[in-house]
N, C-alpha and C positions, 0 to 999 in steps of 0.2 A: 514586428514578428516576436520580439522578446516578451512583450506584454501578452501576446497570444499564448506563448509557452507557459508563462506564469499562471494565467487563468486556467489553462488545461491542467496544470499541476494542482491547483486549488480544487478543481472538480474531482480529480482522482483522490486527493486527500479526504475530501468530504465523503465520497463513497466508501472509502476504507473506514472512516470514523463511524458512519451510519451502520455499517456491517458489524463493527466492534461493539457499538451500543446495543444492537439487537442481540448479539451473542451474550453480552453481559446480562441483559435483561432475562434471557431464557435461562441462563445458569442461576441467576439470583432467585427467580420465582420457583425454579425447580428445587433449590436447596431450602429457601426460607418458607415457602408456602406448600411444599411437598406436592407440587403439581406435576402432571405428566408433561412430556416434551411438547405435545401438540397444544395443551392448555397453556403452558408457559409461553410458547411462541405466539399463541393467539392473544393473550393478555398483554404481551410486550408490544405487539403491533398496534393493538387497539389503544393502548396507553399513549404510545408515541404519536398516533394519528389523532389523538384527542377526541375520539368518537365516544367512548364510554358506554357500551351496550349494557353493562351491569350484570351480564350472565356469569362472568367469572371475575371475582374481585379479591384483593388481598384482605385477609381477616386478622392477621396478627399485627401488633404494633410495628414489629420489625419489617414486615412486608409493606406496611403503609409508608414507613420512612424510606424504604428502598424505592417505592413507586414515586415518591416526591423527588428523590435524587434522579431517578430515571427520566422523569418529565423535564426537569430543569436541564440536564445534560443533553437529552434527546432533542428538545426543541432548539437548543443552541446549535447543535450539530446540523439539524435540518435547515435552520435559518442560514447558516454558513454555506451549506450546499446549494440552497436555492439562490442565494446571492451570487455565488460563483457560476452557477448554471445560467442565470439571467445575463450576467456579464458576458459569458461566452457566446450566448445566442445573439445578443445585440452588438457584439464587438465587430467593428469594421475589419479587424484582422481576420476574423473567421470568414467573412465574406471574401476577403482577398485569398485566403487559403483555399476556399471552395472554388474560386475563380481560377486559381492556379491549377488545381486538380482537373477542372474542366478543360483548361487549355492544354494540359499535358495529354489528356485523353484524346482531344481533337487532333493534336499534332501527331500522336501515335497512329492515327488512321490515315494520315496523308501519304501520298506517293507522288514522286516527280513534281514536288512543289518548289517554291522559291524561298530563299532565306535572305534576310537583310540584316547586316550587322552594323550597329552604330547608334549614335544619338546626335542631335543637333540639327542645323538648318538644312543640310543636304538630305538627310533622312526624312525630315519633316516635309520638305518639298516633294520628295518622291512619294511619300504616303498620300499627300494632298492630291497629287495627280491621279493616283489610284482611286481615291475617294471621289474625286470630281468625275472621273470616267464612269464609275459604278453608279453614282447618283444620276448622271445624265441618262444613262441607259435605263435605269429604273423609272425615271420621270417620263421618258418617251413611251415605255411600255405601259406605264400607269395611265397616260393620256389616251393611248389606244384602247385600253380596257375600260376606263371610267367614263369618258366623254359620251360614247353612244348610249350607255345606260342612263346617264344623267339627262340627256336630251329626251329620251323616252319617258323618264320619270316626270320631267317638267311638263311634257304634253299631257301626261295622264292626270296629274294633280291640278295643273292650271295655276293661275296667279292668285286665286282666292284662298289658297292654302299655303301661304308663304312660310308661316311658322313651322308647320309640319314638314314642308319641303326642305327647310334648312336642317331640321333634325335628321331627316332621312339622308340628306346629302352628307352630313358629318359621319353617320354610321356607314354609309356606302363608301366614303373615301377611306375610312379605316380598314374596311374589309378589302377593298381593292389594293391598298398599300400592303396588307399582309399577304395577299395572293401573289403580288408581284415579287415580294421578298422571297417567298417560297419558290417561285418560278426561277429566280436567278440565283438561288443558293447553289454554290459550287460552280457557277458559270463565269464569275469575274475573278480577276487576279487577286482581289482582296481575300477571297475564300481559300486561296492556296498560297498565301504569303505568311511566313513566320518571321517576326522581328525579334532579334536578340539585342538587348541594350544594357549597358552597365548603369544607366541612370534610372533610379526609382521614380523620380518625378515624370520623366519622359515615358516610362513604362505605363504609369497610371493614366497619362494623357492619351496614349494610344489605346488603352483598354476601354476608355470612354467611347471609342468608335468601334468597339466589338472586334478589334484586331487580335490575332493570336500573338501574344507577346511573352517572351521569356526573359527574365531579368538575371543578368550574370555577366561574367567575363567572356567577351566574344572570342578570345583565343584559347579558352579552356576546352579540353576534350569532352568533359562530361556535359558542359553547357551546350556545345555544338551537337552532341549526340541527342540531348533532350530536344533540340530543334529539328531532329530528324535529318541531319546533314548527310547521313549515309544513304538515305532514300531520296534526297533532293536532286533536282536537275540543274539548278543554277543558284549561285550565291552572289550577292552584292555586298561588298565590303566598303562601308562608307564611314570609317572612323576618323576622328580628328587628328590622330597621330600616325604618321607614315610608318613608324617603327611598330606600332601595334597592328597596323594594317598588314605589314610584312609577316608578323608572327601569326596573325589570323589566317592569312592565305596559306602559309606553310602547314598549319594545323589542319585546315579544311582539306587541303590536297592529300595529306596523309590519310585522312579518314575516308575520302571518296575520290578515287582516281578518275572517275568519269564526270566529275562535277565541272560545270562551266562557270568560271569565276571571273567576275568583273570587279575591279578594285579602283577606288578613287585615290589619286596620289596628289599631295599638295606640293611636293618638291620633286624635281626631275632626277636627282641623283640616286634615289632609291628605286626608280622605275625598272632598270635592268635586273635588280635583285628580286623585285616582285615577279617579274616574268620568269626568272629562273626558279623561284619558289613555287610556281605553278599557275599564276594568273593567266587567263586567256586574253583579257583586254584590260588596258589601263586607261582610266578616264581622269584627265586633269581639269577640274572645274573651271579654272580661270582660262585655260586654253580653249575649252569648249565655248565659254562665253565670248572669247575673242573671235572664234570661228563664226558663231551666230551673228555677232556684230558685223563682221566682214561681209557675210552674205546679205544681211539686211541693208547694208550701205552700198555695196558694189553690185550686187545682183538681186535687187528686191523682188523681181518676178520669180526668179529661181527660188529664193528664200520662201516666198509665199506658197509656191507650188509644193515644195517638199514639206513645208509646215502643214499643209492641208492633207497630204496623203500619208504623213508619218506621225505627226505630233498632235494634231487637233483632235480633241475628244468630241467636238461638235460635227466633224466631217462625216459625210455619208459613205466615204470610201476608206478602205484600209489597204495597207501593203503588207504582204506576208511572203514567206519563203516556203515553197513546196519541194520537200526533199524526196528525191527519187530513190527509194530503197530497192533492194533486190527483188521485191514482190510488186513493184509498181507496174501497172498495165501500160504506162506511157513509154516505157523504155523501148527504144528501137524505132519509134514513130517520129516522122518529121513534125516539128513544132506547129506548122500551119495546119496539119491534119487534125489537131485536137479541137479546132473551132472554139477556142476559149472565149473569144469575143461574142460569138453568137449564142453559145450555151450559158455563159456565166457573166457576160458583160465585162470580161476581164481582159487585161492587156499585160504582156510580158515586157518588163523594163530591162531585165538583165538575166544572166545565167552564171551561176557559180560552177566552175569546172571541178572535177575530182581533185585536180592539183591545187585548188584553192584560188586560182586566178578567176577573174570576172570578165564576162563579155556584156557590153551594153547593147540593147535592142538587137538581140540575136536574129539571124536570118531565119525565115519561116521554113526553109528547106533543111535546116540543120536537124539531124536525128539525135534524140535525147539518149543519154547514156546513164548507166547505173552510178549512183553516188553523186549525181549532179543536183543542183537546186535551182528552181525557177524563182525569180523575184517578180511577183505578180501583184498588180493593183486591181481591185475590184470593189463593187458595192459591198458594204459590211455584211448584209445577209447572205451573200454568195460565198463568203470565205469558207464557212464550214462545208458547203457543198463542193467547193474546189478541193479542199483537203481530202474529203472522202473519195472524190473521183480520182485523185492522184494515188490513193492507196487501194483503189479498186473496191471500195466499200469495207475494207478490213479495218479493225480497230487500230488506233495510232500506236506506234511503237515508242518506247522511251527515247528521248533525244540523246543521241551519242554525238556530241559536238566537241571536237578536239582541236579545232583550228586555233592558232595563237597569232593574233595580229600584232606585229611589231609597231611601236610608236613611230610616227614621222619625226624627222629632225625638228627641234624647237625653232631653229632659224633656217629657212630655206636658202640654199645657195643658187643664185641665178647666173646664167651666162650673161656676159656683158654685150648683148646684141643691142646696138643703138636703135632707138625708136624715135618717131617724130617729136615726142615730148621730152626726150631724155635730157637734153641740155637747156631747155627753156628756163629762163629765170621766172620766179613766181609772178612778177609783175606782168609777164606776157602770157600767163596761163589763163585759160577759161574752160568751163565744163570739166573741172578737175575735182579731186576728192581730198577732203581735209580730215585729218585725224587729230583729236585733242586728247592729251593725257600722257602721264608718265608712270602710271601704276601697273599692277600685274595684268589687268584685263587689256589695257592699251598696249602693253609690250607684247603680250601674246598675239594680239591682232596684227600688230605691225610686223612681227616675225614671219607672218605668212605672206607679206606683200613683196612685190617686185619693185625695187627702187627705180627701175627704168620706166615705170608707169607714171601716170600723172597724179602723184600723191604729194601732199604738203603736210608735214607734221608740225603741230604746235606743242611745244614742251616747255615747262617752267623749270626743268632740271637741266642745269648747264652740262653736267657730265654726260647725261644720256643724250642731250642734243648733239654734243660732239661725236659720240659714238654713232649716232644715226647719220651724221654727215660723212663719217668715214665709210659707212656702208653704202653711200651713194644717194641718200634721201635728201630732198629739199626740206629744210627745217627752219621754222620761225621760232626763235627763243623768246618766251614771254608768257604772261598770264593770259590764258584763253578767255577769261571773263572780260578782258579789256577790249573795247571796240577798236582802238588803234592796232592791236595785235591781230584781231580778226580781219581787219581791212588789209593789213600787210600780207596775210595769208590768202587774200583774194576771195573772202567769203561771199561777196556780192556777185562774183562771177562763177562761183563754184557750182557743181552739180549736186553734191551731197557732202555732209559733214557728219563725222562720228564723234560723239562726245563721251569719252570714257574717263571722266575726272572723278577721283575718289571722294573728294569733299562734296557732300550733298548740296550745300548752299551754292558752291561754285558751279556745280553741274547745272542746277536750275538757272542760275544767272547766265551761264554760257548759252544755254538753249534759248532763253528769252532774248538775248542780244542778237543771236543768229536769226531768229524769226523776225525781229524788227528790221534787220538789215536786208533780209531777202525773203519774200513770200514764196518764191518758186523753189527754194532750197529744200532738198530732202534731208531731214534731221533724224539721226538715230542716236540713241543714248543708252548707256549702261546704268542700271539701277542697283545700288549697293544693297537695298532692302525693299520689301514690298511697299512700304509707305511712299517710297520715291517714285514708283511707277506712275501713279495718278498725278503726282506733282509735275513730273517731267512731261507727261502728256498735256496737262493744262498749260505748261509753259510754251508748248508748240512743237514737241517732238512727234514725228510721224510714227516711229517705231521705238519701243523701249524693250530692252533685253535685261531680264533679271539674271544675275550671274549664276546663282544656285538654282534658279528655276530652269534655265537652259541646261545646266549640268544634270539636273534630276531627270529631265525629259530624255536626255541622251543615255543616261544610266539605264533607265527602263528599256529603251530601245535596244541597247547593247546586250542586256541580260535576257530579255524575253524574245527578241528577234535578232540574234547575232549576225546571221547572214545578211539581213536587210541593213543592219548598221554598217557592216563592212562594205557592202555595195555602195552605200551613201558616201563613205569615206573615199572609196575608190574613184567615184565619178565626179564628186562635187568640185574639188580642186586638189589635184594630186600631181605636184611637180615631179615626184619620184618616177612615175610612169608616164608623165606628160599628157594627162587627160584633165579636162575641165568641163563643167556644165555652164553654158552661157545663155544669154537671152538676146534674141534678135527682134528688133522693133520694126513693125510694118507701119512706118510713118508715110506721110503723103508723098515723099519722094522715093519710096522703096520700089525698086523694079520688080519685086516679087509679088506685089499686090495683084490679085486676079489669077495667080498661078496655083495649081494644085501642089501639094507637098511632094507627090511622086514625080511631078514634072521638073522639080528642082534638082533631082539626082544627087542629093546631099551625101549619100553613102559612097557613091562612085567618085565624086569630086573631092570630098573632104573627109571621108571616113566618119561622117557624122550621123548620129541617130536622134530622131525627134522623140522625146519622151513626154512632152506636155505642150499645151497651147493655152494662152490666156486670151479669152475672147474680148471683144471691144467693151462688153458690159461688165467686165471684171471677173466673170466666172472662168474656172479652169477646167480643161479637159485633159485627161491622162492618155498618153499614146494615141493621139488623134489619127483617124484613118487617112491613108495616103491620098484619097480622092477629095479631101477637104480643100476648098478654095480659100486662099488667104485673103483677108479683108483688111481695110485700113484700121489702124490702132490695135491690131492684134499683136501678140508677142509669142514667138516660138521659143520653147525651152529645149535646147539642143546639147547633146554630149558630143564632144569633138576632141581630137588631139590638139594640144596647145600650138603645135606648129602651124595649124590651119586657122586658129581662132581669129587672128587679126584680119586675115583675108576674108574669112566667112562673114565677120561683122561688117566690114567695109562693103562687101558685095550686097549683103542684105539691106543695109541702110541706104545705099546709093549716095553716100556722103563721106567726105574725108574726116568729119568730126567723129564718126563711129558711135556717137552717143546722141540721145534725144535732148531736147531743150530742158526737160525737167523729168524727174523720176517720181514726183509726188503723187501723180495720178495712179501709180501702181500700189 
């Protein structure tokens, strides 16, 4: 930027010098050669331009000497000016300045957009998710647009014109790509996202992907105003320092009281302060990674189901919240009377009440009220139609979302109710779950577990192992890469193992040893970086969770669909309200095989609601109809109070083990 300012000063100095030379020339020719003003100006310009028409020339010796002086000085000044102008034109700093002006103009036109603050891996992963989603959407549209034309072109030209066909195909592909980009301009999140970053290198990296990027201090009033914070609907604060995050939240809240703020916190001690400063939701990356790992290990079918309807950019369905404003035509009508399944192939998973509480699988006879929100899953093309129907065809209103979700306790406190596995020694256990690791991801995952359940922890940290024993967990102290330690934890008899080891080499070696020791074992692993994902999968891991990848996915969900995010937190595993989402396996000994879902009377007996079904071929159905007949090897995804979960699983499985022989097929 300094070099750009220097070049601009040089251009301005050259222009002043040229004007001064012309002025001196006019005065000199007027005095020395006695020319009129117009003739003096004419001969000065002609002389400096080295044209030399010869119609007006100096005749006196003094005039000729003055002309020589004027030519030497004038050409030097013009050369200096041309050099400065050329430097300015080809300068990359000029391109950057133009790009910044273009970005500021584009940001100035945005309304109800999203702002991301930060730099680093979490921001990079969040942007990559947006890019991936936009590219997949454009690719699908491009295929629908390009392929029929290409087939017709192939039939028309035939095989004898292969060279011409390739040339036309390249031209056609470019045209189709341009058309698709114009069709989707303004339709993806990338078009309504502004990134504010203090890192020049990261800013340049994002600009290469045509993102709207503003470089500056994320906690500065002027920088946030330049990002349109006063017109934005949501803010994602993803800074590397919790102190800077707190300051940015405080500044943003002061500038926009209606802003929905999602902040990432690295340490727990500042979370209450961030909430008091005005954050609506706090995301702890390592805590989110721990939750994803728990779900992938303990509830793989539930994990895959929610991954498909919430986080997958390849899925054909989406989950959204339909907010019932005061002008919604649905207010006062029973839910069943809307015929959402028949009209939109949509199903209602939940309902957010005006109080902020949630109901899962609400009754069809319940009448909808103002300021409630339906949590609906439907095919992606139907989402816009659903939103329009909910508003009665009126244009959408700006989102006014002021709920503030309080974080759950970092360590859940469980009642000491004895279970069949509570006092079993490790040697006597089978179909249990093993967790390896002592780092932040492992600790956050373990903090959500009930020590009375069949868990065995492998830790190489003596102090942490003692702490876990005091909390009631079964602990094997030792190196998880060592086969004797894995055997002591019963890995050959276990149902699943979670590998959350911080050291990359140790993580791969642990997965390799586990896979050699048991082919039926479900192995999930935490990947500290992207390179490790492929390595862990090759080593034998069934599912790999990238810590920042999981956090980025949840940040986007919390910022763009806050009601959906909170509903997920409410029903997935929530000891505070006593609700969990569990999976029920229709194995060969299940008494439910051959029954319809309605005939089970799950709501009346267990206050349970069916939100999904995994078919025997691996496909998922959301909110299956009540007349569906359950078949062998299907899996029900059910939300139920925790007080009924054990009884529900035992009844569904028809077995005291409550668990299948292996989870790998899921």
